[in-house]
C-alpha positions in Angstrom: 70.8 13.8 -95.6 71.4 16.9 -93.6 68.1 18.3 -94.7 66.3 15.1 -93.8 67.9 15.1 -90.3 66.9 18.7 -89.8 63.3 18.0 -90.8 63.3 14.9 -88.5 64.5 16.9 -85.6 61.9 19.6 -86.3 59.2 17.1 -86.6 60.2 15.4 -83.3 60.4 18.8 -81.6 56.9 19.7 -82.9 55.5 16.4 -81.5 57.2 17.1 -78.2 55.5 20.5 -78.0 52.1 18.9 -78.8 52.7 16.2 -76.2 53.9 18.8 -73.7 50.8 20.9 -74.2 48.6 17.9 -73.6 50.4 17.0 -70.4 50.1 20.4 -68.9 46.3 20.6 -69.6 44.7 20.0 -66.2 41.1 19.0 -65.4 40.4 19.8 -61.7 37.6 17.7 -60.3 35.6 19.6 -57.6 32.8 18.3 -55.4 30.2 20.3 -53.6 27.1 19.7 -51.5 25.5 22.7 -53.1 22.7 21.5 -55.5 23.0 22.3 -59.2 21.2 25.5 -60.1 22.0 27.0 -56.7 23.7 30.4 -56.4 26.9 28.6 -55.3 27.0 26.3 -58.3 26.2 29.2 -60.6 29.2 31.1 -59.3 31.4 28.0 -59.4 30.6 27.3 -63.0 31.0 30.9 -64.0 34.5 31.0 -62.4 35.3 27.7 -64.1 34.3 29.1 -67.5 36.4 32.2 -67.0 39.4 30.1 -65.9 39.1 27.9 -69.0 38.9 30.9 -71.2 41.8 32.8 -69.7 44.0 29.7 -69.7 43.0 28.7 -73.3 41.6 25.5 -71.7 44.9 24.5 -70.1 42.9 24.4 -66.8 39.3 23.3 -66.7 37.2 22.7 -63.6 34.7 19.8 -63.6 32.1 20.0 -60.9 30.2 17.3 -59.0 27.3 19.1 -57.3 24.5 18.0 -55.0 26.6 15.7 -52.8 26.9 13.0 -55.5 30.4 12.4 -54.3 29.3 12.0 -50.7 29.8 14.1 -47.6 32.9 16.1 -46.7 34.7 13.1 -45.3 34.0 11.0 -48.4 35.2 13.8 -50.6 38.5 14.1 -48.7 39.0 10.3 -49.0 38.5 10.6 -52.8 40.9 13.5 -52.9 43.6 11.5 -51.2 43.3 8.7 -53.8 43.2 11.1 -56.7 39.6 10.5 -57.7 38.8 14.2 -56.9 41.1 17.2 -56.6 39.2 19.6 -54.4 35.9 20.8 -53.0 33.8 23.4 -51.2 34.2 21.9 -47.8 33.1 22.9 -44.3 36.0 24.1 -42.2 35.5 21.4 -39.6 36.4 18.8 -42.1 39.7 20.5 -42.9 41.1 20.6 -39.5 43.5 17.7 -40.2 45.3 20.1 -42.5 45.3 23.0 -40.1 44.0 22.4 -36.6 43.6 26.0 -35.7 40.7 26.3 -38.1 38.6 25.1 -35.2 39.1 28.5 -33.5 36.2 30.0 -35.4 33.9 27.1 -34.6 34.4 27.0 -30.8 31.0 27.2 -29.2 29.8 30.7 -28.1 33.2 32.3 -28.7 31.4 34.9 -30.9 28.3 36.8 -29.8 27.7 38.8 -32.9 28.9 39.4 -36.5 31.1 42.4 -35.5 33.2 40.1 -33.4 33.4 37.6 -36.3 34.5 40.3 -38.8 37.3 41.5 -36.4 38.5 37.9 -35.9 38.4 37.1 -39.6 40.4 40.1 -40.5 43.2 38.9 -38.3 43.0 35.1 -38.8 41.8 34.4 -42.4 45.2 35.0 -44.0 46.9 32.8 -41.4 44.3 30.0 -41.9 44.9 30.1 -45.7 48.6 29.9 -45.2 48.2 27.1 -42.7 46.0 25.1 -45.0 48.5 25.4 -47.9 51.3 24.3 -45.6 49.2 21.3 -44.7 48.6 20.3 -48.3 45.4 22.2 -49.3 45.4 25.4 -51.4 42.6 27.6 -50.1 40.9 30.3 -52.0 39.3 32.0 -49.0 36.4 31.4 -46.7 32.7 31.8 -47.1 30.4 32.5 -44.2 27.8 30.0 -43.4 26.4 32.1 -40.6 25.7 31.2 -37.0 24.4 27.7 -36.2 21.4 27.6 -33.8 19.9 24.7 -31.9 16.7 23.7 -33.6 14.4 21.1 -32.1 11.0 19.6 -31.9 10.9 20.9 -28.4 11.6 24.3 -26.8 15.2 24.2 -25.4 16.6 27.0 -23.4 19.0 25.3 -20.9 21.9 22.9 -21.3 19.9 20.4 -19.3 17.1 20.6 -21.8 19.4 19.7 -24.6 20.9 16.8 -22.7 17.4 15.1 -22.7 17.1 15.3 -26.5 18.3 13.1 -29.3 21.0 15.4 -30.7 22.7 15.0 -34.1 26.3 15.6 -34.9 28.1 14.9 -38.2 29.6 11.4 -38.4 33.4 11.4 -38.5 33.6 14.9 -36.9 35.8 14.3 -33.8 35.9 18.0 -33.1 32.1 18.1 -32.7 32.1 14.9 -30.7 34.7 16.3 -28.3 32.8 19.6 -27.8 29.4 18.0 -27.3 30.8 15.6 -24.8 32.2 18.6 -22.9 28.6 19.7 -22.4 27.8 16.1 -21.1 25.5 15.6 -24.2 25.3 12.2 -25.7 24.9 12.7 -29.5 23.8 10.6 -32.4 26.4 10.7 -35.2 25.0 10.6 -38.7 26.1 11.6 -42.2 24.5 14.7 -43.5 22.5 12.8 -46.1 20.7 10.8 -43.3 19.6 13.8 -41.2 16.3 14.6 -42.8 15.0 11.0 -42.8 16.2 10.6 -39.2 14.3 13.8 -38.2 11.2 12.4 -39.9 11.5 9.0 -38.2 12.3 10.4 -34.7 15.8 8.9 -34.6 16.9 12.4 -33.8 14.9 15.5 -32.8 17.5 18.2 -32.4 20.1 19.6 -34.7 22.4 22.6 -34.8 22.6 24.4 -38.2 22.5 27.8 -39.7 19.1 29.3 -40.9 20.1 29.0 -44.5 21.2 25.5 -44.0 17.9 24.5 -42.4 16.0 25.9 -45.3 18.3 24.4 -48.0 18.2 21.0 -46.4 14.5 21.1 -45.6 15.1 20.4 -41.9 13.0 23.4 -41.0 9.9 21.3 -41.8 10.8 18.8 -39.1 11.5 21.2 -36.2 9.4 23.7 -34.3 11.8 25.7 -32.1 15.0 27.7 -32.5 17.1 28.5 -29.4 17.9 32.2 -30.0 21.6 32.0 -29.0 24.3 32.0 -31.7 26.0 28.7 -30.9 28.7 28.1 -33.4 30.1 30.1 -36.4 29.9 28.0 -39.5 32.1 28.6 -42.5 33.5 26.8 -45.5 36.5 27.0 -47.8 37.1 26.2 -51.5 40.2 24.1 -51.6 42.3 22.2 -54.1 44.8 19.5 -53.3 48.3 21.1 -53.4 49.8 18.2 -55.4 47.1 18.7 -58.1 47.5 22.5 -58.0 51.2 22.3 -58.4 50.8 20.5 -61.7 49.4 23.7 -63.1 52.0 26.1 -64.6 52.8 29.2 -62.6 51.1 31.7 -64.8 47.9 29.6 -64.9 48.1 29.2 -61.1 47.9 32.9 -60.7 44.7 33.0 -62.9 43.1 30.2 -60.9 43.9 31.9 -57.6 42.5 35.2 -58.8 39.3 33.9 -60.2 38.5 31.5 -57.4 39.4 33.9 -54.6 37.2 36.7 -56.1 34.4 34.2 -56.6 34.5 32.9 -53.0 34.7 36.4 -51.7 31.4 37.3 -53.5 29.8 34.2 -52.0 31.0 35.2 -48.6 29.2 38.5 -48.8 26.1 37.1 -50.3 25.8 34.4 -47.7 25.6 36.9 -44.9 22.6 38.6 -46.5 21.0 35.3 -47.3 21.3 34.1 -43.7 19.6 37.3 -42.4 16.8 36.7 -44.9 16.7 33.0 -43.9 16.0 34.0 -40.2 12.9 35.9 -41.4 11.9 33.0 -43.6 12.0 30.6 -40.7 9.8 32.9 -38.6 7.3 33.2 -41.4 7.3 29.4 -41.7 6.1 29.3 -38.1 9.2 28.3 -36.2 9.3 29.9 -32.7 12.5 31.6 -31.6 12.9 31.0 -27.8 15.4 33.1 -25.8 17.0 31.6 -22.7 16.8 33.4 -19.4 19.8 35.5 -18.3 20.9 32.8 -15.8 20.7 30.1 -18.5 22.6 32.2 -20.9 25.4 32.7 -18.4 25.5 28.9 -17.8 25.8 28.4 -21.6 28.7 30.9 -21.8 30.6 29.5 -18.7 30.2 25.9 -19.8 31.4 26.8 -23.3 34.4 28.6 -22.0 35.4 25.6 -19.9 34.9 23.3 -22.9 37.0 25.5 -25.2 39.8 25.8 -22.7 39.8 22.0 -22.2 40.2 21.6 -26.0 43.1 24.1 -25.9 44.7 22.3 -23.0 44.5 19.0 -24.8 47.0 20.4 -27.4 44.6 20.2 -30.3 44.6 24.0 -30.6 47.2 26.7 -30.2 46.8 28.4 -26.8 48.6 31.5 -28.2 46.1 31.7 -31.1 43.1 31.1 -28.8 44.2 33.9 -26.5 44.7 36.2 -29.4 41.2 35.4 -30.6 39.7 36.1 -27.1 41.5 39.4 -27.0 40.1 40.4 -30.4 36.5 39.6 -29.5 36.6 41.0 -26.0 37.9 44.3 -27.5 34.6 44.5 -29.5 32.4 44.0 -26.4 
């Protein structure tokens, strides 16, 4: 009888271990706008394979590329209901988790990449910490480059832009607030509708990075690029903190290491890709038009007022904004 009880306890303990191993196995579902076969998805899948191998498949990443899960706002809705667990998302869509992410995306706050690098050295760690405190574990930031105004018409002044049919991402209140500060009436549309809207004439002006214009085929629908770095674009690879906390501590360390290293590689590669994309746009026949000095000054002064208005509204930390200004001014 004693032997039987001992065997029974051992059997139950073994079953408990098996069940426990199954419960701790996590499949993290990740969405991305990057198309399958792109350098981003190649890096994502390689990192996922390494994570699965190093954790003995206790953690596996399942990817949904090419925007099949919708735009960033749709992805975030699906994360909230548990249909997805994370994504490679533009920083603008993540401001609900850490509002100060908007600092990098303020119009004309940066004039060159040296200023960007100085700011990122100071703020990237703070932004990652802020996102995690807000409920999203971030594995770093990848540069999307500067967004430029691209249009069917040559635009060099703010008044020129006010006369055009300008696109902004639907659901992006930050973009809407900033555009309204320039007295521009935009047309909000989801990313998936932009190309057909350019083709139909519903819109004729967009702001995007050179690499974005090429990847999304928008460059075929515009003729001019206003040669003034308007907004710094960047993205983050994030996983919902609740989902991440279901992973055991040792495996969390592996996931952090692999995804952080992977996104850092993409960050570096994107800079070179964007520089190459500028040359590619020129070879495609797009004309880069430079505003006159007086027009440039108007752009800067209007942007500064718009940025300060946003800070005064309480949507951004004034202390952080002043720190950012001090950093970029020290590089000029």
